[in-house]
N, C-alpha and C positions, 0 to 999 in steps of 0.2 A: 470535555463532554461524557469523561467515566464519571465525574461527579453528579452527573444528572440521571445517571443509571439508577441508582436504589431510589429517588423520588419517582422515576418514570413508571419503575416497576410497582410500588404502592400505590399509585394514580392506575395504572392497568386493575390490580385487583380490586380497586376501591369500584370501578367500574361494572367489573364482574360480577363486586358484591351486591350493587344497585339495584340488578336486574334477578340476582339467584331465586330470590322468592317465585319472580314469573314461572320460572321452570323452562324458560326458552330465552332466547337472545337472538337479536338481530345484530347479525355481527359488524354491519358495517355502520347502522344507528348508533346501538348502542354503545359499540366501542372505536372503531375504526376514527370515526368522523370525529367526536368529543376528545377522544387521547391527543392527539396533539394539539388542538384548541385549549385544551387545559395546562399542557407541559409550558406550551409559550406564553400564554396566560400568568402561570409562576414566575416564568422566568423573570418575564416584565414586571413584576408584581403587582400585577391586575388581581385587584381584591375577589373571592368567589363571587360577592354579591353584582358585578358588573361582566361576570364572565359572556353572561347570556348576550349584554350588550356587543363586549368583542367576538363574539360570533357570527353574530349578524351582520357586524360590519366588515366581517372578515368575507362571509358568505357574498355580501354586499358588492365589494372589491373586488371580487372574481369575474363577478357581472357588471363591471364598471356602473356602479349605479353612483353618482356624484353624492348623493343623501350619504351614502356609507362613509366616503370619504373624507366629510365636511365633520361626521360623527366622530369616527375616529379620531381626524385631527384635534378637533374640538379636546373628545378625551385627554388624549396624549398630552395637548397643553396643559392642561389643568391639571394632570399629575406630574409632570416636570415643576408647575410652578408648587406643587405639594412637596415632591420630593426634594428641590434643592431647599425649600425650611426647614423640612425633616427627611433625613435621608434614611433607607430602607435598605433590606439585604438581598438588591435585586439589581438587574440590567440597566436599568432606567437610572437609577442610583449610581452605580457603576459610571455609566455612559456621562455623566453629568460631574462626578468628582475628576475624571480623566481629562473635560473640558476645558472643567476652571484650572485645574491642574497645569494647563497647556499655556 
C-alpha cells in the first residue's frame, strides 16, 4: 500500500489542478468521488479513455444494475484476454501471472 501513496498524491494534485481555474471546487463531485475510481482504475490497468465507463459500471453495480454488472464483466473478460497476450504493469496482469504459475 505504501507504494501507492506517491501516485495517489499525484492523482489528488491533478484533481485539484483540473478545477483550479474555476476558483471553486465541489469537494465531493470534483475530488472525493473521482479519486478512488481513478486510483482503482490505475491499479487494475484500465486505460484513461475507459475510466468513465469504469465509473459508470461501478455506480450501476452499487445500485444493483444488471447491465452494469454485464458491462463490467464483458470489459474485464476482454482486458484479461489482452493481458494474457501482452502483460502490463498492473494488478490484472499480476493476477494472471499468479494464476498461470499455480
